[in-house]
C-alpha positions in Angstrom: 0.3 0.2 0.6 1.6 3.5 -0.9 1.7 7.0 1.3 1.1 10.0 0.3 2.3 12.8 2.7 -0.3 16.1 2.5 1.9 19.0 2.5 -1.1 21.7 2.7 -2.3 24.1 5.2 -6.1 24.1 4.1 -7.8 21.8 6.7 -10.8 21.5 4.2 -8.5 20.2 1.5 -7.1 18.3 3.0 -9.5 16.0 4.7 -10.7 15.9 1.3 -7.7 14.6 -0.1 -7.4 12.5 2.4 -11.0 10.9 2.2 -10.8 10.2 -1.4 -6.8 8.6 -1.7 -8.0 6.3 0.9 -11.2 4.9 -0.8 -8.5 4.2 -3.3 -6.4 2.5 -0.5 -3.6 4.9 -0.2 -2.3 5.7 3.4 -2.6 9.3 4.1 -0.3 11.3 6.7 -0.8 15.3 6.7 1.6 17.6 8.2 0.7 19.4 11.5 3.7 21.2 11.8 5.2 23.8 9.6 8.3 24.4 11.0 10.0 21.0 10.9 8.2 19.7 7.4 11.4 17.7 6.7 11.5 15.9 10.2 8.0 14.8 9.5 8.9 13.7 6.2 11.5 11.5 7.7 9.7 10.0 10.1 6.5 9.1 7.7 9.1 8.0 4.6 6.0 8.4 2.4 5.9 7.1 -1.4 4.7 10.4 -2.9 4.8 14.0 -1.2 2.1 16.3 -2.3 3.2 20.0 -1.5 1.7 23.1 -1.6 3.7 26.6 -2.4 2.0 28.9 0.3 2.6 27.5 3.7 3.4 29.1 7.0 7.2 29.9 7.7 8.9 28.6 4.8 7.4 28.0 1.0 7.0 24.9 -0.6 10.3 25.3 -3.1 12.1 25.6 -0.1 10.5 22.1 1.2 10.7 20.5 -1.8 14.5 21.4 -2.0 14.9 20.3 2.1 13.4 17.0 0.9 15.6 16.8 -2.2 18.8 16.8 -0.4 17.5 13.8 1.2 15.8 11.9 -1.3 14.5 11.0 -4.9 10.9 10.4 -4.0 7.6 11.8 -6.2 6.7 15.2 -5.2 3.2 16.6 -6.8 2.9 20.3 -6.4 -0.9 21.3 -6.0 -1.4 25.4 -5.7 -3.7 27.7 -6.6 -0.5 29.7 -8.7 -1.5 30.6 -12.4 2.3 31.6 -13.9 4.5 29.7 -16.1 7.4 30.5 -13.8 5.9 29.2 -10.4 6.0 25.8 -13.1 9.4 26.0 -14.0 10.7 26.7 -10.6 8.3 23.8 -9.0 10.3 21.5 -11.4 13.6 23.8 -11.0 13.6 23.0 -7.5 12.7 19.0 -7.7 9.3 18.8 -8.1 7.8 15.8 -10.8 4.3 17.2 -11.1 2.1 20.3 -10.9 -1.9 20.6 -10.4 -3.7 23.9 -10.1 -6.2 24.5 -8.0 -9.2 24.0 -8.0 -8.3 20.8 -9.6 -10.8 17.4 -10.1 -10.3 14.4 -8.2 -10.1 12.1 -11.0 -7.0 14.4 -12.5 -5.3 14.4 -9.2 -5.5 10.4 -9.1 -4.3 10.4 -12.7 -1.1 12.4 -11.8 -0.9 10.7 -9.0 -0.7 7.2 -10.4 1.2 8.2 -13.7 4.0 9.6 -11.4 4.0 6.1 -9.5 4.0 4.1 -12.2 7.0 6.3 -13.3 8.9 5.8 -9.6 7.8 2.3 -8.7 5.9 0.4 -11.4 6.8 -2.5 -13.6 7.2 -0.2 -16.2 10.0 2.0 -15.6 11.7 -1.5 -14.3 11.1 -3.4 -17.9 12.7 0.4 -19.5 15.5 1.0 -17.7 18.3 -0.8 -17.2 20.2 0.3 -14.3 23.7 0.2 -15.7 23.4 1.5 -19.5 27.8 2.4 -20.8 27.3 4.4 -23.5 30.7 4.4 -25.4 32.2 5.0 -21.9 29.1 7.5 -20.5 27.6 5.4 -17.4 24.5 5.8 -16.5 23.5 4.6 -13.2 19.3 4.6 -13.4 18.7 3.4 -9.6 21.0 6.5 -8.4 20.4 9.0 -11.1 23.7 9.0 -11.3 26.3 10.0 -14.5 30.1 9.1 -15.1 32.7 9.9 -17.0 36.5 9.8 -17.2 36.2 8.7 -13.1 34.2 12.0 -12.3 30.5 11.7 -11.5 27.7 14.1 -11.0 24.0 13.6 -9.6 21.2 14.6 -12.0 17.4 15.7 -10.7 15.7 12.7 -11.8 13.5 14.5 -15.2 17.5 15.5 -16.1 18.3 11.7 -15.8 14.8 10.8 -17.9 16.2 13.2 -20.8 20.1 12.0 -20.6 18.8 8.1 -20.7 16.4 8.9 -23.7 19.0 11.1 -25.5 21.7 8.6 -24.9 19.5 5.5 -25.9 19.2 7.4 -29.4 22.7 8.5 -30.1 22.9 10.4 -33.2 19.1 10.5 -34.0 16.9 13.6 -33.5 14.3 13.2 -30.8 11.2 15.5 -31.1 10.6 18.3 -28.4 6.9 16.2 -28.4 8.6 13.0 -27.9 10.5 14.2 -25.1 7.4 16.2 -23.4 5.7 13.1 -23.6 8.0 10.6 -22.2 8.4 13.1 -18.7 5.1 14.8 -18.0 2.0 12.8 -17.6 -0.5 16.1 -18.7 0.6 18.2 -21.4 -1.7 21.0 -20.5 0.9 21.9 -17.5 4.0 21.9 -19.5 5.5 23.9 -22.3 8.5 23.8 -24.4 9.8 26.4 -22.1 10.0 23.7 -19.2 11.6 21.5 -21.6 14.6 23.6 -22.3 14.8 24.8 -18.9 15.9 21.6 -18.2 17.9 20.3 -21.1 20.1 24.0 -20.0 20.3 22.3 -16.7 21.5 18.8 -17.9 24.3 20.5 -20.3 25.2 22.2 -18.0 25.9 19.0 -15.1 27.7 16.9 -18.2 29.3 20.3 -18.7 31.0 19.6 -15.0 31.8 16.6 -16.3 34.0 17.7 -19.3 31.6 17.0 -21.7 31.1 19.9 -23.8 27.8 20.2 -26.8 27.0 16.9 -26.8 23.4 17.4 -26.8 22.4 19.2 -29.9 19.4 21.3 -30.3 17.6 20.7 -33.8 15.5 24.0 -34.5 11.9 23.0 -35.2 12.4 19.3 -34.6 13.7 18.6 -31.0 17.2 17.4 -29.8 19.7 14.9 -30.2 23.0 13.5 -28.7 26.4 12.7 -30.1 29.4 11.6 -28.7 32.1 14.7 -28.2 33.4 12.6 -24.8 35.1 9.3 -26.6 36.8 11.3 -29.1 
C-alpha cells in the first residue's frame, strides 16, 4: 500500500484529499507542524508527497529543496498559482508534476498513478536498465548518476530521464513532443520552456564532467545527442 504525505495548510482540502485517496487504498498522512516538515517527512517515509506552495513559515519551494536533499521521492505540487514561472520554479526546485487548484480529483488521481507508475511500477523497471554504458559514458539508473572519466555527477529525476532517452537514441533526433510526452503525464501544464530549462540544466551538469556540446538543438524538430566525450 502506497503512503502519501500531504503538505497543505487548507484543512478542508486536507481532509478531502485524505478521504478520496483512502478510498483508493492509499495511506495518507498530513503535516501538522510547518516548522518541521523535513522531520515529519523522515518519520513518515512516504512514497509520494503532495506539496502546496503557499505555506506558513517557509514556502513549498523551500521544502521541496529540503526533501530533495535527502530523497528522490516523487513530489507533486498542488497550488492556486497559475503562472508559467511558478510551474518552472516547481520543476527547478525538484518537483515531478504540478496541478492547479481547484482541480478535479480524477485528475489528481491520474497524476498520482502516473508518477507512481514511473517511480515504482513494472513499466519503469522494464524500460530502464540499472547501468547503461554509452561508449564510456555510464548512466546509473538506480542512483540518477552519470559517470565519465572518473568523474560523477548526480542528476535530478527529470534530467536523468532526458539523458537516458537522448543517450539511447544517440545520433538521432528526438522530437520535443516525444520528450514532453515521456517525461510529463499531463501536457496541459507543461510547455516548451519547461523542457528547455531541463535541457539547459542537463547541459550544465555534463559540462561539469568535462563533456561539451554533446546535446544538439535541432531547430523546429527537437534534440539529438552525439558522442563528444570519447573522441
